[in-house]
C-alpha positions, 0 to 999 in steps of 0.5 A: 203761235209759239216758237221753239221756246227751248231756245229762249236762253239763247234768245235772251243772251242775244238780246242781252248782248245788244243791251250790253253794247248799247249801254257800254259802247258810248262810253268806250267810244268817248274814252277812245277805247273803241272806234265809233265804226266798230261800236256801230258794226258790232251793235248792228250785227248783234241786233240782227242776231237777236232778231233771228233768235226772237223769231226762233222763240216767238215766230215773230220777225223783227226788222234788223239791218241786213247782216251777212252770215260771215258777219254773224259768225265773226261776231260770235267767234269774238264773243266766244273768245271774250266769254271764255276769258271772262269765264276763266277770270271768274274761275280764278277769282272763285273761292278755292273750295269751288275751284277744288270741287271743279278740279275733282269733277264734282257735278255742277249741281252739287257745287251749286248746292254745296257752295251756293253764292260762292259758285254763282259768278263762275256759273254765270260766266260758264252759262254765258260762254255756252250760250255764245258757243251754241249760237255760233254752232247754229250759224256754222250750220248755215255755212257752205259745206255743212251737212247739218240743217240750220235753225231756220229748218227747225223753225219751218218744221215747227210751223208746219207741224203747228199748221198740220195740228190745226188742220187735224183739229 
């Protein structure tokens, strides 16, 4: 049974966020730049987010420590802020021709074709930013007062459609 594989990029970014924390946080804690509690908290929350999105794309549940929706939203809001700073930094460091093409509203595909590797660091940060923004948008749908269905609604609809197709076959 396959899940909503169109969200693979979001699942991959959530898993990468966990991997980055697991790789970088021990050194940051040791250097006194991050508290052990904060490192553990962020990693715990991101493991839960990654488990959610693994379920979305594979329909397989992964065990994760309990995390509240507020914790997930808070982690994603912080990640959006960090990603925006990284994206702006990558843009500032990009070749001037890339920056000028962007300012002239040249389509991204054309910038990529014309400037190739020179544009890739900025585009990588752009993609990461939008992955975090999309993840946040999905979790905000689950907040009280939202009139939009959350991702679980779409997963359950997908599962139901697959079951109906199997029965009809």
